[in-house]
N, CA and C atoms as a LAMMPS dump frame, in Angstrom:
ITEM: TIMESTEP
0
ITEM: NUMBER OF ATOMS
630
ITEM: BOX BOUNDS ff ff ff
-5.0000000000000000e+02 5.0000000000000000e+02
-5.0000000000000000e+02 5.0000000000000000e+02
-5.0000000000000000e+02 5.0000000000000000e+02
ITEM: ATOMS id mol type element x y z
1 1 1 N 0.851 -1.193 0
2 1 2 C 0 0 0
3 1 3 C 0.886 1.242 0
4 2 1 N 0.554 2.212 -0.833
5 2 2 C 1.348 3.432 -0.913
6 2 3 C 1.201 4.257 0.362
7 3 1 N 2.292 4.924 0.727
8 3 2 C 2.238 5.793 1.889
9 3 3 C 1.322 6.981 1.613
10 4 1 N 0.587 7.378 2.632
11 4 2 C -0.286 8.539 2.526
12 4 3 C 0.406 9.741 3.125
13 5 1 N 0.51 10.82 2.372
14 5 2 C 1.158 12.03 2.869
15 5 3 C 0.317 12.636 3.987
16 6 1 N 0.972 13.193 5.003
17 6 2 C 0.216 13.807 6.092
18 6 3 C -0.583 15.004 5.596
19 7 1 N -1.763 15.206 6.204
20 7 2 C -2.575 16.361 5.835
21 7 3 C -1.816 17.635 6.193
22 8 1 N -1.942 18.639 5.326
23 8 2 C -1.231 19.895 5.54
24 8 3 C -2.178 20.909 6.174
25 9 1 N -1.823 21.402 7.349
26 9 2 C -2.652 22.379 8.059
27 9 3 C -2.36 23.787 7.559
28 10 1 N -3.394 24.544 7.297
29 10 2 C -3.254 25.957 6.955
30 10 3 C -3.898 26.758 8.087
31 11 1 N -3.067 27.311 8.954
32 11 2 C -3.586 28.005 10.126
33 11 3 C -4.349 29.282 9.766
34 12 1 N -4.132 29.836 8.584
35 12 2 C -4.915 30.989 8.157
36 12 3 C -6.385 30.621 8.021
37 13 1 N -6.66 29.334 7.795
38 13 2 C -8.031 28.87 7.634
39 13 3 C -8.605 28.288 8.922
40 14 1 N -7.744 27.799 9.817
41 14 2 C -8.238 27.147 11.029
42 14 3 C -8.302 28.076 12.236
43 15 1 N -7.575 29.187 12.205
44 15 2 C -7.577 30.131 13.324
45 15 3 C -8.407 31.358 12.961
46 16 1 N -9.395 31.658 13.796
47 16 2 C -10.29 32.785 13.525
48 16 3 C -9.546 34.117 13.49
49 17 1 N -8.448 34.224 14.237
50 17 2 C -7.737 35.494 14.319
51 17 3 C -7.003 35.838 13.019
52 18 1 N -6.998 34.928 12.047
53 18 2 C -6.422 35.231 10.733
54 18 3 C -7.51 35.506 9.693
55 19 1 N -8.723 35.801 10.182
56 19 2 C -9.825 36.183 9.301
57 19 3 C -10.188 37.651 9.564
58 20 1 N -10.411 38.389 8.514
59 20 2 C -10.826 39.784 8.645
60 20 3 C -11.584 40.176 7.388
61 21 1 N -12.467 41.17 7.528
62 21 2 C -13.275 41.623 6.402
63 21 3 C -13.021 43.097 6.134
64 22 1 N -12.983 43.424 4.871
65 22 2 C -12.846 44.821 4.471
66 22 3 C -14.103 45.591 4.882
67 23 1 N -13.923 46.754 5.494
68 23 2 C -15.051 47.596 5.881
69 23 3 C -15.708 47.215 7.189
70 24 1 N -15.123 46.257 7.92
71 24 2 C -15.71 45.832 9.192
72 24 3 C -14.637 45.743 10.263
73 25 1 N -14.914 46.349 11.418
74 25 2 C -14.039 46.211 12.581
75 25 3 C -14.596 45.096 13.46
76 26 1 N -13.753 44.117 13.784
77 26 2 C -14.17 42.999 14.637
78 26 3 C -13.41 43.037 15.945
79 27 1 N -14.135 42.806 17.041
80 27 2 C -13.513 42.638 18.355
81 27 3 C -13.427 41.142 18.613
82 28 1 N -12.215 40.618 18.769
83 28 2 C -12.025 39.185 18.981
84 28 3 C -10.97 38.96 20.066
85 29 1 N -10.915 37.732 20.541
86 29 2 C -9.893 37.335 21.51
87 29 3 C -8.903 36.405 20.818
88 30 1 N -7.644 36.803 20.825
89 30 2 C -6.587 36.05 20.157
90 30 3 C -5.921 35.119 21.175
91 31 1 N -5.796 33.837 20.876
92 31 2 C -5.122 32.924 21.808
93 31 3 C -3.618 33.172 21.808
94 32 1 N -2.92 32.71 22.847
95 32 2 C -1.446 32.8 22.82
96 32 3 C -0.905 32.02 21.62
97 33 1 N 0.014 32.64 20.891
98 33 2 C 0.599 32.024 19.696
99 33 3 C 2.111 32.171 19.733
100 34 1 N 2.805 31.193 19.139
101 34 2 C 4.264 31.209 19.112
102 34 3 C 4.764 31.769 17.793
103 35 1 N 5.821 32.57 17.895
104 35 2 C 6.351 33.237 16.71
105 35 3 C 7.87 33.182 16.696
106 36 1 N 8.416 33.169 15.496
107 36 2 C 9.792 33.586 15.279
108 36 3 C 9.77 35.105 15.25
109 37 1 N 10.717 35.765 15.94
110 37 2 C 10.7 37.222 16.051
111 37 3 C 12.092 37.804 15.868
112 38 1 N 12.132 39.011 15.279
113 38 2 C 13.378 39.766 15.193
114 38 3 C 13.022 41.249 15.235
115 39 1 N 13.792 42.033 15.956
116 39 2 C 13.475 43.445 16.208
117 39 3 C 14.297 44.384 15.332
118 40 1 N 13.783 45.601 15.15
119 40 2 C 14.509 46.626 14.426
120 40 3 C 13.782 47.951 14.494
121 41 1 N 14.255 48.925 13.738
122 41 2 C 13.626 50.242 13.729
123 41 3 C 13.918 50.931 12.403
124 42 1 N 13.129 51.961 12.119
125 42 2 C 13.338 52.747 10.91
126 42 3 C 12.332 52.445 9.815
127 43 1 N 12.401 53.19 8.754
128 43 2 C 11.51 53.072 7.608
129 43 3 C 11.708 51.698 6.949
130 44 1 N 10.672 50.856 6.9
131 44 2 C 10.84 49.516 6.311
132 44 3 C 11.231 49.543 4.842
133 45 1 N 10.967 50.655 4.168
134 45 2 C 11.314 50.748 2.747
135 45 3 C 12.806 50.984 2.511
136 46 1 N 13.493 51.481 3.54
137 46 2 C 14.905 51.826 3.367
138 46 3 C 15.83 51.197 4.406
139 47 1 N 15.267 50.578 5.445
140 47 2 C 16.073 50.046 6.543
141 47 3 C 16.75 48.727 6.16
142 48 1 N 18.072 48.676 6.284
143 48 2 C 18.791 47.423 6.063
144 48 3 C 18.386 46.387 7.103
145 49 1 N 18.094 46.832 8.331
146 49 2 C 17.681 45.907 9.387
147 49 3 C 16.396 45.182 8.999
148 50 1 N 15.48 45.895 8.352
149 50 2 C 14.215 45.28 7.942
150 50 3 C 14.478 44.17 6.926
151 51 1 N 15.291 44.472 5.933
152 51 2 C 15.621 43.472 4.913
153 51 3 C 16.314 42.263 5.537
154 52 1 N 17.27 42.517 6.414
155 52 2 C 17.986 41.411 7.067
156 52 3 C 17.048 40.581 7.939
157 53 1 N 16.107 41.238 8.589
158 53 2 C 15.156 40.509 9.425
159 53 3 C 14.32 39.541 8.62
160 54 1 N 13.779 40.015 7.493
161 54 2 C 12.99 39.145 6.619
162 54 3 C 13.848 37.99 6.111
163 55 1 N 15.075 38.287 5.731
164 55 2 C 15.976 37.255 5.194
165 55 3 C 16.344 36.201 6.233
166 56 1 N 16.265 36.544 7.505
167 56 2 C 16.573 35.574 8.561
168 56 3 C 15.359 34.742 8.948
169 57 1 N 14.163 35.339 8.913
170 57 2 C 12.969 34.634 9.372
171 57 3 C 12.555 33.492 8.454
172 58 1 N 12.552 33.742 7.142
173 58 2 C 11.991 32.728 6.24
174 58 3 C 12.78 31.425 6.185
175 59 1 N 14.119 31.439 6.134
176 59 2 C 14.832 30.154 6.142
177 59 3 C 14.54 29.333 7.397
178 60 1 N 14.417 30.012 8.544
179 60 2 C 14.094 29.3 9.781
180 60 3 C 12.678 28.73 9.728
181 61 1 N 11.742 29.522 9.219
182 61 2 C 10.359 29.068 9.151
183 61 3 C 10.241 27.819 8.276
184 62 1 N 10.912 27.818 7.138
185 62 2 C 10.831 26.65 6.249
186 62 3 C 11.589 25.458 6.819
187 63 1 N 12.697 25.708 7.489
188 63 2 C 13.444 24.611 8.117
189 63 3 C 12.573 23.933 9.179
190 64 1 N 11.842 24.732 9.968
191 64 2 C 10.966 24.168 11
192 64 3 C 9.807 23.39 10.374
193 65 1 N 9.28 23.897 9.281
194 65 2 C 8.197 23.182 8.59
195 65 3 C 8.667 21.809 8.114
196 66 1 N 9.822 21.77 7.452
197 66 2 C 10.33 20.505 6.924
198 66 3 C 10.638 19.527 8.054
199 67 1 N 11.199 20.031 9.161
200 67 2 C 11.51 19.162 10.296
201 67 3 C 10.235 18.61 10.922
202 68 1 N 9.197 19.438 11.008
203 68 2 C 7.933 18.975 11.574
204 68 3 C 7.324 17.855 10.723
205 69 1 N 7.38 18.035 9.414
206 69 2 C 6.833 17.008 8.524
207 69 3 C 7.664 15.729 8.602
208 70 1 N 8.984 15.889 8.63
209 70 2 C 9.875 14.727 8.629
210 70 3 C 9.848 13.982 9.967
211 71 1 N 9.951 14.71 11.06
212 71 2 C 10.135 14.082 12.368
213 71 3 C 8.83 13.781 13.095
214 72 1 N 7.784 14.593 12.827
215 72 2 C 6.535 14.445 13.569
216 72 3 C 5.364 14.021 12.694
217 73 1 N 5.569 14.021 11.374
218 73 2 C 4.456 13.701 10.48
219 73 3 C 3.38 14.76 10.486
220 74 1 N 3.758 15.998 10.829
221 74 2 C 2.785 17.097 10.914
222 74 3 C 3.224 18.196 9.939
223 75 1 N 2.513 18.284 8.824
224 75 2 C 2.862 19.255 7.797
225 75 3 C 1.934 20.465 7.898
226 76 1 N 2.429 21.616 7.495
227 76 2 C 1.617 22.832 7.566
228 76 3 C 2.129 23.845 6.556
229 77 1 N 1.297 24.807 6.259
230 77 2 C 1.653 25.897 5.355
231 77 3 C 2.423 26.949 6.158
232 78 1 N 3.579 27.358 5.667
233 78 2 C 4.329 28.421 6.342
234 78 3 C 3.476 29.686 6.365
235 79 1 N 3.416 30.316 7.53
236 79 2 C 2.533 31.461 7.725
237 79 3 C 3.121 32.735 7.136
238 80 1 N 2.278 33.738 6.903
239 80 2 C 2.769 34.984 6.304
240 80 3 C 3.591 35.812 7.284
241 81 1 N 4.316 36.756 6.726
242 81 2 C 5.052 37.708 7.542
243 81 3 C 4.078 38.584 8.312
244 82 1 N 4.447 38.91 9.556
245 82 2 C 3.659 39.815 10.387
246 82 3 C 4.596 40.838 11.015
247 83 1 N 4.012 41.903 11.55
248 83 2 C 4.833 42.91 12.201
249 83 3 C 4.105 43.575 13.35
250 84 1 N 4.815 43.759 14.461
251 84 2 C 4.358 44.636 15.534
252 84 3 C 5.047 45.976 15.319
253 85 1 N 4.279 47.059 15.44
254 85 2 C 4.799 48.387 15.133
255 85 3 C 4.473 49.342 16.271
256 86 1 N 5.413 50.21 16.612
257 86 2 C 5.149 51.21 17.64
258 86 3 C 6.087 52.4 17.454
259 87 1 N 5.75 53.494 18.141
260 87 2 C 6.554 54.713 18.108
261 87 3 C 6.256 55.501 19.374
262 88 1 N 7.15 56.399 19.733
263 88 2 C 6.911 57.244 20.905
264 88 3 C 5.643 58.055 20.731
265 89 1 N 5.357 58.484 19.511
266 89 2 C 4.136 59.213 19.185
267 89 3 C 3.383 58.405 18.141
268 90 1 N 2.258 57.783 18.536
269 90 2 C 1.528 56.916 17.612
270 90 3 C 0.917 57.699 16.446
271 91 1 N 0.889 59.035 16.54
272 91 2 C 0.422 59.833 15.406
273 91 3 C 1.34 59.693 14.201
274 92 1 N 2.556 59.19 14.416
275 92 2 C 3.47 58.979 13.293
276 92 3 C 2.974 57.866 12.373
277 93 1 N 1.917 57.141 12.807
278 93 2 C 1.292 56.139 11.946
279 93 3 C 0.077 56.697 11.211
280 94 1 N -0.439 57.837 11.652
281 94 2 C -1.691 58.348 11.088
282 94 3 C -1.531 59.795 10.618
283 95 1 N -1.918 60.744 11.486
284 95 2 C -1.98 62.14 11.062
285 95 3 C -0.607 62.767 10.839
286 96 1 N 0.409 62.287 11.546
287 96 2 C 1.781 62.802 11.376
288 96 3 C 2.68 61.682 10.894
289 97 1 N 2.25 60.993 9.84
290 97 2 C 2.905 59.761 9.371
291 97 3 C 4.383 60.004 9.063
292 98 1 N 5.237 59.253 9.755
293 98 2 C 6.691 59.391 9.601
294 98 3 C 7.332 58.04 9.893
295 99 1 N 7.628 57.291 8.834
296 99 2 C 8.121 55.924 8.999
297 99 3 C 9.498 55.859 9.657
298 100 1 N 10.263 56.918 9.558
299 100 2 C 11.601 56.898 10.152
300 100 3 C 11.546 56.801 11.67
301 101 1 N 10.392 57.086 12.261
302 101 2 C 10.245 57.072 13.715
303 101 3 C 9.673 55.754 14.228
304 102 1 N 9.46 54.807 13.335
305 102 2 C 8.831 53.552 13.718
306 102 3 C 9.853 52.552 14.266
307 103 1 N 9.398 51.766 15.23
308 103 2 C 10.117 50.565 15.678
309 103 3 C 9.246 49.362 15.369
310 104 1 N 9.864 48.204 15.22
311 104 2 C 9.077 47.052 14.801
312 104 3 C 9.691 45.737 15.272
313 105 1 N 8.821 44.735 15.319
314 105 2 C 9.215 43.341 15.504
315 105 3 C 8.601 42.552 14.358
316 106 1 N 9.428 41.999 13.496
317 106 2 C 8.95 41.139 12.418
318 106 3 C 8.748 39.726 12.957
319 107 1 N 7.701 39.035 12.448
320 107 2 C 7.334 37.747 13.023
321 107 3 C 6.79 36.796 11.959
322 108 1 N 6.969 35.515 12.209
323 108 2 C 6.262 34.469 11.474
324 108 3 C 5.761 33.468 12.514
325 109 1 N 4.456 33.187 12.481
326 109 2 C 3.877 32.256 13.444
327 109 3 C 4.337 30.828 13.157
328 110 1 N 4.589 30.074 14.219
329 110 2 C 4.934 28.659 14.103
330 110 3 C 3.968 27.861 14.984
331 111 1 N 3.743 26.58 14.678
332 111 2 C 2.787 25.789 15.453
333 111 3 C 3.172 25.679 16.92
334 112 1 N 2.157 25.485 17.746
335 112 2 C 2.394 25.404 19.193
336 112 3 C 3.257 24.206 19.57
337 113 1 N 3.337 23.205 18.688
338 113 2 C 4.162 22.038 19.009
339 113 3 C 5.645 22.251 18.676
340 114 1 N 6.011 23.423 18.165
341 114 2 C 7.414 23.704 17.847
342 114 3 C 8.215 23.859 19.135
343 115 1 N 9.143 22.967 19.371
344 115 2 C 9.892 22.955 20.637
345 115 3 C 11.119 23.858 20.562
346 116 1 N 11.637 24.18 21.742
347 116 2 C 12.871 24.963 21.799
348 116 3 C 14.018 24.211 21.126
349 117 1 N 14.037 22.881 21.296
350 117 2 C 15.092 22.083 20.658
351 117 3 C 14.984 22.132 19.138
352 118 1 N 13.747 22.098 18.624
353 118 2 C 13.552 22.176 17.176
354 118 3 C 14.024 23.524 16.654
355 119 1 N 13.733 24.579 17.401
356 119 2 C 14.183 25.919 16.991
357 119 3 C 15.704 25.98 16.98
358 120 1 N 16.347 25.478 18.034
359 120 2 C 17.804 25.505 18.102
360 120 3 C 18.422 24.708 16.955
361 121 1 N 17.829 23.563 16.628
362 121 2 C 18.34 22.756 15.52
363 121 3 C 18.183 23.481 14.186
364 122 1 N 17.064 24.196 14.035
365 122 2 C 16.842 24.948 12.799
366 122 3 C 17.865 26.069 12.661
367 123 1 N 18.144 26.771 13.761
368 123 2 C 19.15 27.829 13.731
369 123 3 C 20.507 27.258 13.328
370 124 1 N 20.882 26.116 13.929
371 124 2 C 22.17 25.492 13.606
372 124 3 C 22.233 25.1 12.134
373 125 1 N 21.12 24.57 11.615
374 125 2 C 21.097 24.127 10.221
375 125 3 C 21.241 25.306 9.266
376 126 1 N 20.539 26.401 9.549
377 126 2 C 20.637 27.57 8.681
378 126 3 C 22.024 28.204 8.799
379 127 1 N 22.576 28.202 10.016
380 127 2 C 23.914 28.775 10.236
381 127 3 C 24.999 27.981 9.537
382 128 1 N 24.725 26.718 9.231
383 128 2 C 25.741 25.869 8.611
384 128 3 C 26.109 26.342 7.207
385 129 1 N 25.335 27.269 6.674
386 129 2 C 25.662 27.827 5.355
387 129 3 C 26.868 28.749 5.413
388 130 1 N 27.361 29.004 6.619
389 130 2 C 28.564 29.811 6.773
390 130 3 C 28.361 31.238 6.319
391 131 1 N 29.191 31.701 5.397
392 131 2 C 29.118 33.084 4.945
393 131 3 C 27.815 33.381 4.199
394 132 1 N 27.102 32.328 3.783
395 132 2 C 25.829 32.512 3.089
396 132 3 C 24.65 32.574 4.048
397 133 1 N 24.886 32.352 5.332
398 133 2 C 23.81 32.375 6.325
399 133 3 C 23.299 33.811 6.491
400 134 1 N 22.019 33.983 6.832
401 134 2 C 21.463 35.324 7.017
402 134 3 C 22.218 36.114 8.08
403 135 1 N 22.452 37.389 7.802
404 135 2 C 23.235 38.221 8.721
405 135 3 C 22.571 38.4 10.069
406 136 1 N 21.228 38.388 10.098
407 136 2 C 20.508 38.634 11.354
408 136 3 C 20.073 37.352 12.041
409 137 1 N 20.603 36.216 11.631
410 137 2 C 20.155 34.934 12.17
411 137 3 C 20.257 34.878 13.689
412 138 1 N 21.358 35.346 14.241
413 138 2 C 21.564 35.251 15.695
414 138 3 C 20.605 36.139 16.48
415 139 1 N 19.941 37.088 15.794
416 139 2 C 19.024 38 16.478
417 139 3 C 17.604 37.444 16.551
418 140 1 N 17.334 36.344 15.859
419 140 2 C 15.985 35.781 15.839
420 140 3 C 15.744 34.964 17.112
421 141 1 N 14.574 35.126 17.677
422 141 2 C 14.182 34.353 18.854
423 141 3 C 12.817 33.718 18.598
424 142 1 N 12.441 32.751 19.429
425 142 2 C 11.096 32.187 19.384
426 142 3 C 10.41 32.521 20.694
427 143 1 N 9.21 33.068 20.587
428 143 2 C 8.551 33.595 21.785
429 143 3 C 7.04 33.463 21.633
430 144 1 N 6.34 33.32 22.756
431 144 2 C 4.877 33.292 22.75
432 144 3 C 4.343 34.703 22.941
433 145 1 N 3.416 35.099 22.085
434 145 2 C 2.776 36.412 22.174
435 145 3 C 1.348 36.21 22.676
436 146 1 N 0.993 36.918 23.73
437 146 2 C -0.353 36.858 24.301
438 146 3 C -1.02 38.217 24.097
439 147 1 N -1.795 38.345 23.036
440 147 2 C -2.433 39.626 22.736
441 147 3 C -3.793 39.782 23.398
442 148 1 N -4.536 38.693 23.561
443 148 2 C -5.846 38.8 24.181
444 148 3 C -6.847 39.508 23.281
445 149 1 N -7.61 40.444 23.863
446 149 2 C -8.66 41.13 23.1
447 149 3 C -8.071 42.156 22.144
448 150 1 N -8.555 42.125 20.904
449 150 2 C -8.062 43.036 19.866
450 150 3 C -9.238 43.494 19.006
451 151 1 N -9.001 44.562 18.266
452 151 2 C -9.893 44.961 17.177
453 151 3 C -9.097 44.813 15.885
454 152 1 N -9.721 44.214 14.86
455 152 2 C -8.993 44.075 13.61
456 152 3 C -9.92 44.25 12.415
457 153 1 N -9.301 44.591 11.289
458 153 2 C -10.023 44.768 10.041
459 153 3 C -9.082 44.439 8.891
460 154 1 N -9.618 44.389 7.685
461 154 2 C -8.816 44.093 6.508
462 154 3 C -8.619 45.365 5.69
463 155 1 N -7.36 45.673 5.404
464 155 2 C -7.026 46.769 4.497
465 155 3 C -6.632 46.171 3.15
466 156 1 N -7.221 46.689 2.076
467 156 2 C -6.857 46.281 0.727
468 156 3 C -6.265 47.497 0.036
469 157 1 N -5.022 47.402 -0.359
470 157 2 C -4.357 48.516 -1.006
471 157 3 C -2.926 48.653 -0.537
472 158 1 N -2.304 49.722 -0.971
473 158 2 C -0.912 49.993 -0.627
474 158 3 C -0.74 50.187 0.872
475 159 1 N 0.418 49.779 1.376
476 159 2 C 0.719 50.005 2.785
477 159 3 C 0.696 51.496 3.107
478 160 1 N 1.077 52.329 2.151
479 160 2 C 1.118 53.773 2.375
480 160 3 C -0.278 54.383 2.479
481 161 1 N -1.306 53.614 2.128
482 161 2 C -2.677 54.124 2.184
483 161 3 C -3.429 53.659 3.432
484 162 1 N -2.715 53.1 4.408
485 162 2 C -3.368 52.577 5.607
486 162 3 C -3.821 53.677 6.571
487 163 1 N -3.184 54.849 6.526
488 163 2 C -3.373 55.874 7.562
489 163 3 C -4.841 56.244 7.818
490 164 1 N -5.672 56.502 6.789
491 164 2 C -7.06 56.868 7.075
492 164 3 C -7.836 55.772 7.812
493 165 1 N -7.586 54.511 7.45
494 165 2 C -8.274 53.406 8.116
495 165 3 C -7.793 53.279 9.563
496 166 1 N -6.497 53.438 9.778
497 166 2 C -5.979 53.395 11.146
498 166 3 C -6.534 54.539 11.977
499 167 1 N -6.683 55.699 11.374
500 167 2 C -7.237 56.838 12.104
501 167 3 C -8.673 56.553 12.541
502 168 1 N -9.452 55.943 11.644
503 168 2 C -10.822 55.552 12.02
504 168 3 C -10.816 54.537 13.15
505 169 1 N -9.906 53.575 13.076
506 169 2 C -9.805 52.541 14.101
507 169 3 C -9.431 53.151 15.449
508 170 1 N -8.381 53.977 15.451
509 170 2 C -7.852 54.537 16.695
510 170 3 C -8.765 55.596 17.308
511 171 1 N -9.277 56.492 16.458
512 171 2 C -9.94 57.692 16.967
513 171 3 C -11.461 57.627 16.948
514 172 1 N -12.017 56.648 16.232
515 172 2 C -13.48 56.546 16.164
516 172 3 C -13.99 55.244 16.775
517 173 1 N -13.675 54.111 16.144
518 173 2 C -14.285 52.855 16.579
519 173 3 C -13.904 52.488 18.007
520 174 1 N -12.634 52.513 18.328
521 174 2 C -12.197 52.058 19.654
522 174 3 C -12.811 52.898 20.774
523 175 1 N -12.747 54.241 20.731
524 175 2 C -13.383 55.005 21.797
525 175 3 C -14.9 54.856 21.825
526 176 1 N -15.532 54.752 20.647
527 176 2 C -16.988 54.596 20.605
528 176 3 C -17.455 53.302 21.262
529 177 1 N -16.598 52.277 21.234
530 177 2 C -16.932 50.991 21.849
531 177 3 C -16.556 50.937 23.33
532 178 1 N -16.084 52.076 23.877
533 178 2 C -15.692 52.107 25.28
534 178 3 C -14.401 51.363 25.549
535 179 1 N -13.549 51.255 24.537
536 179 2 C -12.297 50.53 24.648
537 179 3 C -11.128 51.512 24.674
538 180 1 N -9.973 51.002 25.046
539 180 2 C -8.761 51.812 25.071
540 180 3 C -7.622 51.017 24.461
541 181 1 N -6.807 51.692 23.65
542 181 2 C -5.689 51.009 23.01
543 181 3 C -4.638 50.627 24.042
544 182 1 N -3.995 49.493 23.807
545 182 2 C -2.853 49.049 24.612
546 182 3 C -1.947 48.251 23.691
547 183 1 N -0.765 47.942 24.155
548 183 2 C 0.118 47.095 23.364
549 183 3 C 0.543 47.734 22.06
550 184 1 N 0.866 46.894 21.094
551 184 2 C 1.47 47.353 19.843
552 184 3 C 0.595 47.048 18.639
553 185 1 N 0.548 48.009 17.731
554 185 2 C -0.15 47.825 16.467
555 185 3 C 0.431 46.606 15.748
556 186 1 N -0.452 45.803 15.162
557 186 2 C -0.063 44.515 14.594
558 186 3 C -0.584 44.449 13.159
559 187 1 N 0.283 44.07 12.236
560 187 2 C -0.12 43.883 10.848
561 187 3 C 0.233 42.475 10.383
562 188 1 N -0.663 41.893 9.596
563 188 2 C -0.467 40.552 9.04
564 188 3 C -0.547 40.684 7.523
565 189 1 N 0.537 40.358 6.839
566 189 2 C 0.656 40.594 5.398
567 189 3 C 0.224 39.34 4.633
568 190 1 N -1.053 39.305 4.26
569 190 2 C -1.617 38.125 3.61
570 190 3 C -1.143 37.968 2.175
571 191 1 N -0.69 39.063 1.559
572 191 2 C -0.254 39.033 0.16
573 191 3 C 1.27 39.053 0.072
574 192 1 N 1.784 38.467 -0.987
575 192 2 C 3.206 38.545 -1.303
576 192 3 C 3.431 39.823 -2.1
577 193 1 N 4.068 40.804 -1.488
578 193 2 C 4.192 42.106 -2.155
579 193 3 C 5.091 42.048 -3.39
580 194 1 N 5.876 40.977 -3.527
581 194 2 C 6.709 40.834 -4.718
582 194 3 C 5.88 40.439 -5.928
583 195 1 N 4.69 39.878 -5.703
584 195 2 C 3.89 39.325 -6.794
585 195 3 C 2.506 39.952 -6.885
586 196 1 N 2.218 40.933 -6.035
587 196 2 C 0.88 41.52 -5.968
588 196 3 C 0.942 43.016 -6.237
589 197 1 N 0.047 43.512 -7.071
590 197 2 C -0.018 44.951 -7.344
591 197 3 C -0.33 45.695 -6.046
592 198 1 N 0.248 46.866 -5.834
593 198 2 C 0.032 47.602 -4.574
594 198 3 C -1.435 47.798 -4.219
595 199 1 N -2.293 48.047 -5.2
596 199 2 C -3.699 48.315 -4.89
597 199 3 C -4.487 47.051 -4.567
598 200 1 N -3.825 45.882 -4.617
599 200 2 C -4.503 44.613 -4.314
600 200 3 C -3.908 43.908 -3.087
601 201 1 N -2.953 44.54 -2.446
602 201 2 C -2.356 43.953 -1.247
603 201 3 C -3.397 43.823 -0.135
604 202 1 N -3.414 42.674 0.534
605 202 2 C -4.348 42.437 1.641
606 202 3 C -3.567 42.362 2.955
607 203 1 N -3.951 43.21 3.908
608 203 2 C -3.252 43.296 5.184
609 203 3 C -4.263 43.35 6.318
610 204 1 N -4.136 42.453 7.282
611 204 2 C -4.952 42.551 8.49
612 204 3 C -4.315 43.586 9.404
613 205 1 N -5.102 44.58 9.821
614 205 2 C -4.663 45.589 10.775
615 205 3 C -5.293 45.26 12.116
616 206 1 N -4.465 45.121 13.143
617 206 2 C -4.935 44.67 14.459
618 206 3 C -4.421 45.606 15.554
619 207 1 N -5.304 45.941 16.507
620 207 2 C -4.905 46.764 17.644
621 207 3 C -5.407 46.117 18.942
622 208 1 N -4.502 45.714 19.829
623 208 2 C -4.933 45.229 21.15
624 208 3 C -5.665 46.328 21.916
625 209 1 N -6.687 45.93 22.659
626 209 2 C -7.51 46.885 23.402
627 209 3 C -7.845 46.317 24.779
628 210 1 N -8.369 47.207 25.626
629 210 2 C -8.88 46.791 26.927
630 210 3 C -10.083 47.66 27.268
């Protein structure tokens, strides 16, 4: 009898927190999730740290996926890039938009069964490329993020066109619902910007609240 390949899990379809609708703000509770993370600051369009961060996250994410399928028989779709964003003045995201003042944590979600040993083995495997290994590899960590209650919506269009929607989220919907912002602005990049026209990019915009 031929071997049956393990079913491939797509967490974008199984986790409610990866669903959002254009034109609708949803209040939901996000469960604790594990991520590969790397920190940096500055304009993502020009920051070398941003580029290095992305280049370090994806090899680790794919290495963990292959190891999970090989060693545990649990296959899954590698999750999209995400980012936590903050600044001393949050108006730099909306009315006084200034990307040079932004700080960020780039992330890729990994399954809850991903162990510390698996992460360490993945780092060692990627590092074995020597001079070809990602420059920011040693800066990547694996950590659980507990966001809890959030408001989120779907933005369709260029990243540079997010400001009006964020302003509505921050200054209208959240206060009208008797909520208060906390934590860090969170974006989930559902589209591959290398292959998608700017006006068709899909991004979940998320803000933790209390």
